[in-house]
C-alpha positions in Angstrom: 75.7 68.7 129.3 77.5 65.3 129.4 76.3 62.8 126.8 77.1 59.6 125.2 79.1 59.2 122.0 77.5 59.9 118.7 78.7 61.1 115.3 78.3 64.8 114.6 76.2 65.2 111.5 77.1 68.9 111.1 80.7 68.4 110.1 81.4 67.5 106.5 83.8 64.7 105.7 84.8 61.6 107.8 85.8 62.9 111.2 87.3 60.6 113.9 85.1 58.9 116.4 83.6 61.5 118.6 84.5 61.6 122.2 82.4 63.1 125.0 83.4 64.2 128.4 81.2 63.2 131.3 81.2 66.0 133.9 79.9 63.7 136.6 82.9 61.3 136.3 85.6 63.8 137.2 86.3 66.5 139.7 86.2 69.3 137.1 83.3 70.9 139.0 85.7 71.8 141.8 88.0 73.8 139.6 85.6 75.0 136.9 84.8 78.2 138.7 88.4 79.3 139.0 89.2 78.3 135.4 86.2 79.7 133.7 84.9 82.5 136.0 83.6 85.5 134.2 85.7 88.7 134.5 84.2 92.2 134.3 85.0 92.6 130.6 83.2 89.4 129.8 80.2 90.4 131.8 80.1 93.7 129.9 80.5 92.0 126.5 78.0 89.2 127.0 75.4 91.4 128.6 75.4 93.6 125.5 75.2 90.5 123.2 72.2 89.1 125.1 70.4 92.5 125.0 71.1 92.7 121.3 69.7 89.2 120.7 66.5 90.1 122.6 66.1 93.2 120.5 64.1 95.0 123.1 61.6 92.1 123.6 60.5 91.5 127.1 61.5 88.2 128.6 59.5 86.6 131.4 61.2 83.2 131.7 64.7 82.3 130.6 66.4 78.9 130.4 70.2 78.7 130.8 70.5 75.3 129.0 73.6 73.5 129.9 74.2 76.0 132.7 77.0 74.1 134.3 77.9 76.0 137.5 75.5 78.8 136.6 78.1 81.4 135.6 75.7 83.0 133.1 72.5 82.4 135.0 72.8 85.3 137.4 73.9 87.6 134.5 70.8 86.6 132.5 68.6 87.4 135.4 70.3 90.8 136.0 70.2 91.8 132.3 66.6 90.8 131.7 64.8 91.0 135.0 63.3 87.6 134.1 62.9 84.4 136.0 65.9 82.3 135.1 66.0 78.5 135.3 69.4 76.6 135.1 69.2 73.2 133.3 72.0 70.8 133.1 72.6 67.0 133.0 75.5 67.1 135.5 74.5 66.7 139.1 77.9 67.8 140.3 77.9 71.0 138.3 74.4 71.9 139.4 75.4 71.3 143.0 78.2 73.9 142.6 75.7 76.3 141.0 73.4 75.9 143.9 76.2 76.6 146.4 77.1 80.0 144.9 75.5 82.9 146.8 75.4 85.0 143.5 72.9 82.6 142.1 70.6 82.5 145.1 66.9 82.0 144.2 67.6 80.5 140.7 65.9 77.0 140.4 68.2 74.3 139.1 66.9 71.4 137.0 68.7 68.2 136.1 67.6 67.3 132.6 68.8 66.9 129.0 68.2 69.3 126.2 66.5 66.5 124.3 63.8 66.2 126.9 63.1 69.5 128.7 60.6 69.2 131.6 58.8 72.4 130.5 55.4 73.1 129.0 55.0 74.3 125.5 55.5 78.0 124.9 56.6 78.6 128.5 60.0 80.2 127.8 61.0 83.5 126.1 64.8 83.0 125.8 67.0 79.9 125.8 70.8 80.3 126.1 73.2 77.5 125.1 76.7 78.8 125.9 79.4 76.4 124.8 76.9 73.6 125.1 75.9 72.6 121.5 78.9 70.4 120.9 78.0 68.3 124.0 74.5 67.4 122.8 74.0 63.9 121.4 70.7 64.3 119.4 71.0 67.9 118.2 67.9 67.8 116.1 65.8 66.6 119.0 67.3 69.3 121.2 66.4 72.0 118.7 62.9 70.6 118.4 62.6 70.7 122.2 63.8 74.3 122.2 61.2 75.2 119.6 58.5 73.5 121.6 59.1 75.3 124.8 59.8 78.7 123.4 57.0 81.3 123.1 56.0 82.5 119.6 58.4 85.5 119.9 61.0 83.5 121.8 64.7 83.6 121.1 67.3 80.8 121.1 70.9 81.9 121.5 73.7 79.5 120.7 77.2 80.5 121.5 79.8 78.0 120.3 83.1 77.4 118.6 82.6 76.4 115.0 84.7 74.8 112.2 85.3 78.3 110.9 86.6 79.8 114.2 88.2 76.8 115.8 91.8 77.6 114.7 91.7 81.0 116.4 92.1 79.3 119.8 95.7 80.0 120.8 96.2 76.9 122.9 95.0 74.4 120.2 98.3 73.8 118.3 100.0 72.7 121.5 97.9 69.6 122.0 98.2 67.4 118.8 95.0 65.5 119.2 92.8 68.4 120.3 91.9 69.7 116.8 90.6 66.3 115.7 88.6 66.0 118.9 86.9 69.3 118.3 86.4 68.8 114.5 84.5 65.7 115.4 81.9 67.6 117.5 81.6 71.2 116.7 79.3 72.5 114.0 79.9 74.6 110.9 78.1 77.8 110.3 75.9 76.4 107.5 75.4 73.1 109.3 74.0 74.7 112.4 71.8 77.1 110.5 70.4 74.3 108.3 69.8 72.0 111.3 68.0 74.9 113.1 65.8 75.5 110.1 64.7 71.8 110.2 63.3 72.6 113.7 61.5 75.7 112.3 64.0 78.3 113.5 65.0 81.2 111.4 68.4 83.0 111.9 68.0 86.5 113.2 71.6 87.2 114.2 75.0 85.7 113.5 78.4 87.3 114.3 81.8 86.5 115.7 82.3 88.0 119.2 85.6 88.7 120.8 85.4 87.1 124.2 87.8 88.8 126.6 89.1 85.7 128.4 92.1 87.1 130.2 93.9 90.4 130.9 97.2 89.0 129.5 98.8 85.9 128.1 100.2 84.7 131.4 96.8 84.7 133.0 95.4 83.1 129.9 98.0 80.3 130.2 97.0 79.9 133.9 93.4 79.5 133.0 94.1 76.9 130.3 96.4 75.0 132.8 93.4 74.4 135.0 92.1 72.0 132.3 88.5 73.2 132.5 88.2 73.1 128.7 86.5 69.9 128.0 88.7 69.2 124.9 91.7 69.1 127.2 90.0 66.6 129.4 89.8 64.3 126.4 93.5 64.4 125.6 95.9 62.1 127.4 97.5 63.2 130.7 101.0 63.0 129.0 99.9 65.1 126.0 98.3 67.7 128.3 101.5 67.9 130.5 103.7 68.4 127.5 101.3 70.8 125.8 100.7 73.1 128.7 104.4 73.4 129.4 105.0 74.4 125.8 102.0 76.7 125.8 103.2 78.5 129.0 106.6 79.1 127.5 105.0 80.4 124.3 102.8 82.8 126.3 105.6 84.0 128.5 107.7 84.9 125.4 104.9 86.9 123.8 103.2 88.5 126.8 103.0 92.3 126.4 100.3 92.9 129.0 97.6 93.1 126.4 94.1 91.6 126.9 93.5 88.2 125.3 90.3 87.8 123.2 89.0 84.5 121.9 86.8 84.4 118.8 83.5 82.7 119.3 80.3 82.5 117.1 77.0 83.8 118.3 73.8 82.7 116.6 70.3 84.0 117.5 67.3 82.1 116.2 63.6 82.9 116.3 60.6 80.7 115.7 59.9 80.7 112.0 56.7 82.6 111.2 54.2 80.5 109.2 51.6 82.2 107.0 
């Protein structure tokens, strides 16, 4: 979800000015599918996570908020049997989603998380997968999620956090990347506290191993496509030097083993008032 610059209130200290990447001012939509396509292991892992977060509850309507090219939208439909709606601020990413035969029949809506064009209580599950760090007014977005969720609804936020950021293997090869992400990603406690201010209670938090590539060489190829928004925010010279060094690092350590990235999963439910 592309947005304008705003300081991230969830990160303690005095981070650098936060930079945002506008998906509609680049051609990233053309390469995003190749760089971030879900492999069979990822489908298995994330299908299980979504089922766990639902905890057996039936879902009629699901919103894939910040859906991008819709890579999770069809999975959510298949896992739940529910009607899935893809919502994103990027017209270019939504156009790519609509052109994918695998997502046929899924409605695509251009909107921001801070102003969802949905009636109150209409949705049973909202997924925000690697989206939260793109949102400008996070408190407003969480309030909107609370408004449109049904009383038993679930909000799933999957995101890198301050605590897991340094597990990303590519990060040290791009000198400005860590500061960029620290200026926009949440901490565990910051996210939970902000969600609580929108009347959400935490029902699940754990770190998931996301199987991003079958080996380090393929992993380097995926990173080289520059579909990670952080890498769009570093200079072209920094990216060129960093990806060359990262390729050499991966080639020297590749033993044919699967590459897993650590990522935080939070599931929130509407707080029960008595």
